[in-house]
N, C-alpha and C positions, 0 to 999 in steps of 0.2 A: 501482544495477544498470546502468542505461543512460545515466547522465549527464544525466538529466532534472531540470529544476527542479520544485519543488513545484507551481507553476502548470501546467506542462506535463503532469505526471502527473495532476493534478486534471482537466484538460481531457480527457485520454485516457481516464480512468476514469469520468468523469461524476460525481465526488464533489467536495466542496468542498476548497479548499486547507487550511482549518482541520482537516479530517479527516485529511489527509495529515500535517500537523504533529503531530496527536495520535498517529498511528500511528508516526511516526519517533521520537517521544519515549517510546514504550513504553506509552502510555496505551491503554486498551481502545477499540476501535472496533467497530461492528456487523459481523457476519459478512458481510453483503451488501457492505459497503464493502471488506473484505479480499478478497472474491472479485472485485470490480471492479478492484482494484489488480492482482491476479494476472493477470487477462485483459489489462489494459493493458500489463503487463510481459512477457506471454507466458511466464509461469511457472505452476506449480501453486499451488493454495491452500495446500497443505502447506508449500511453500517460503516463502511469505509469512509464515505462522505461525511457522515455525522461525526465520526471521530476526528476527521480532518478539520472540521469547523468547531470542534470542541463542545458538541452538544450530546455526546454519548458517554 
C-alpha cells in the first residue's frame, strides 16, 4: 500500500514481522493485529480484511 518493508510495517504497527508475513500470505492473524496494521497504514479495518480475502 505504502511501499513499506515488512520490518517497517511491523515497527509502525507494533507487531512482529512474522505476523506481517502470515497476513501477507493469507494465513489467519489475530483481529488485534489486523487492527494494528490498519492504524499503521491509515486505512480502515475493513480495508485490511477485504485485501486479505482478495476482494479489494
